[in-house]
N, C-alpha and C positions, 0 to 999 in steps of 0.2 A: 753796071759798075757802081761801086759805092762812091759817094761824093764827100770829100774831106774839105771842111771849111776852115781856112786859116785866118786868124785875126791877130791883131796886136803884134807882139814881138815875134810870133812865128811867121808872119807874113814876110818879114825881111829875109828869111831864109830862101824864099821862093825867087827873090831877085827879079821881080816883075811888078809892073803896075797893075796887072790883071788881078782883080779881087774875086774872081769867080772861083768855084770849087775845083779841086784837083780830083780827077777820077782815077780810082785805083781798084783793081780786081783783087780781092783778098777774101779768104774764108773766115778769118778771125782777126782780132786786134793785133796779135803778135805778128802775123804775116803782113798786116797793113803797115805797122811800124817799120818792119824790115824793108818793105818796098818804098816807103816814104823816105827812109834813111838813104837808100840808094839814089833817090832823086834829089833829096835835100839834106846833105850831110849836116849832122848836128841836131836834127829835130828829135831823134829818139832820146838823146840826153836831156833836152829841154822838157820833154814830156815826163821822163822819169824823175826829174827834179821838182815835181810838184804840180803837175797839171792833171785835172780830172778829165775823163773821157765820157762824152755823152753820145749815145747811139740812138738815133731816131728820137731825140728829146729826153731820153732817160739816162741819168748819170749812173755809170756802172762802177760798183765798189771794187771789184777785182777783175779788171777788164781783159787781161791778156788772152784768155781763151774764149772770150765772149764771141759768139758767131756774129758775122756781119752779112746782112742780106744784100742781094744784088742792087737793090734800090735804096740802101741805107744812107743816112746822112750822119757824118761823124763830126763832132766839134770837140776841140781841146779847150778846157776852161780852167781858170785859176782855181786851185783847191779851196774849198770852203773850210775855214778854221772855226772850231767851236769856241764858245765863250767860257768864262770862268764861273 
């Protein structure tokens, strides 16, 4: 199962002091978000509102259909803004 690491403001959705990963069985990011939303209502909206998604250390530009491996590690990160 893929491991989702929640940090910062997303951790409060889990309503637990456990800081370990959440294990989810999902084929792609879209399915992962749907399953996370079932467990942690509100997380999909927070991700859509400006978080980047890193899969196995690589930030994915258009992640919804990005495949997730059985041993993948997923992080939600603040989006990086460009300079002027």
